[in-house]
Every structure is written in structure tokens, then in C-alpha cells.
N, C-alpha and C positions, 0 to 999 in steps of 0.2 A: 336658570338660566345660570350656571355656576361662576360668570362673571361678572354680573351684575347685583348692583350696592345692595340695591334694597331686600332682592332674594338673600343676601347673606345678615341684612337685618332681620329679617323675618324669620332665618333660621337660629338667630341666635349668637352669627358665628361673627357678624360686629354689633358692637355696645351702641345701644342708644336711649335716649330720653322718652322712654315709653308712653303714654298717657292712657291708650285703650290699645286693647287686643280683642278678637273674637275666632272663630274658625276661620271668619273667612279675608276680616279688615284689621290691620296695624297703624296706631297712627301715632309720633312722635314728634318732637319739638327739632327747628328745623338748627341743623348746626352754623347757620350765617343766617340768624333772624334778617329780613327786610322791616319787621314792625314788631311792636311792643310785646304780640301775641304771635307769632309764629310758627304752625307744625302741619306735618303732612299727614293725608291720611289714604292710603294707600291697601291696593287688594292684594290679597296674598297670593292669589293666581297671578302667575308674569301673562302681562298684556303690554305688549310694547307700547303706544299710547292709543290715543282715541279711536286711531286709523282704524286700528283691530280690534275693535268693540263687533261681536256680535249676538247673534241668540244665546248663544253658549253662556257667552261669560258676561253677558248686559245684568245679570243678576249680582254680580259681586261690584259692578259698577254701582249699581242702586244701593246697593250695600252701603258703600263709599259716602253717599249724602245722606243716609240715616244717621253712620256715624257720626257725620257733618253737624247735623242738628242735633244729635246728642250732646255733641261734646261744646257746641256754642253757647246750651243752655250749662251744661257743668262749667264753663269757662268764663261765665257770665258774661258775654258778649251782647246783651241785648241794643248795645245800642250800634251795634249792625258792625259785620263782619266782610269780608270779599274772600270771594273763592277762585283761583287759579289753574289752570290748565293750560300747559304748553305742550302742542303735540308737534313735535319734528324738531329736527334742527335747527330750522329757520324761524321758529317761532320761540327759541330759547330753550327746549327741553335738552336737559343733559345727562340725565339718566334716562335710559333707555328702557321704562318700568311706569305703565301708569298712575299718574300720582295725582293729590290738589292740596292746593299750597293753600291756608286757612291765613289768614293775615287780618288782624284787626288791634286795639287797642290804643287810635290812634287817628286823627280823621284822616281818611285816605287819598278824596279830592275826588274829583268827577272823570278824571282821564286815567287813562290804563296804560300809555308809555310818555 
């Protein structure tokens, strides 16, 4: 998608603080962190949201979670971390490209909102 900011990050048209990349997934630090550790894990294939996961693209979503596990070890997040996905505008999704926020580095509490 030519107007998708994450597609532009994936293509290299917009710079990012990249911490991981392979043929299916990219991960980079959030530009507005909500915790001491806050990065995004994004499949390279444009999928608008979790509502559009299908048998044809679910392997890329699964790969995101494999990468989250790998990065949690790399970032030494053994004390715990939170993975968040917002699906749709009413849920707070501001970029229409599925992505997963990983937050850590402090106690995040038991409530989500």
C-alpha cells in the first residue's frame, strides 16, 4: 500500500530504529514509547488488521510471535513483557497495517486500560 507508513518503513523509504529484520518480519523501536522498552513487530506483507488474518497470511502473523520471543530474549525481558494488538479504529489502531506492540522495562500492572 503506497500510503501505509509501515509499508514505507519496510521498503526503507522512511527511516526507523530497526532491531530485527528477516524476509517476513521487521521490528523497530516505537517513536512514542509508552514504556522503557517499546518496539513494534510488523509483518512485511500488508494485512490491514487482525480481522483480515487468513490461512494465506497467518504464517506471517505466526512469524511475528516467533520474532517477539527471540527479541524478548535479546532485550533481556525475562521479568515480563506485554504484547498488544489494536484491531480497528475503535480499538485504537492508528496505522492500518497489522502490528504488535511489545512493552516492558517496568511493572505494567494488571489492567489493560
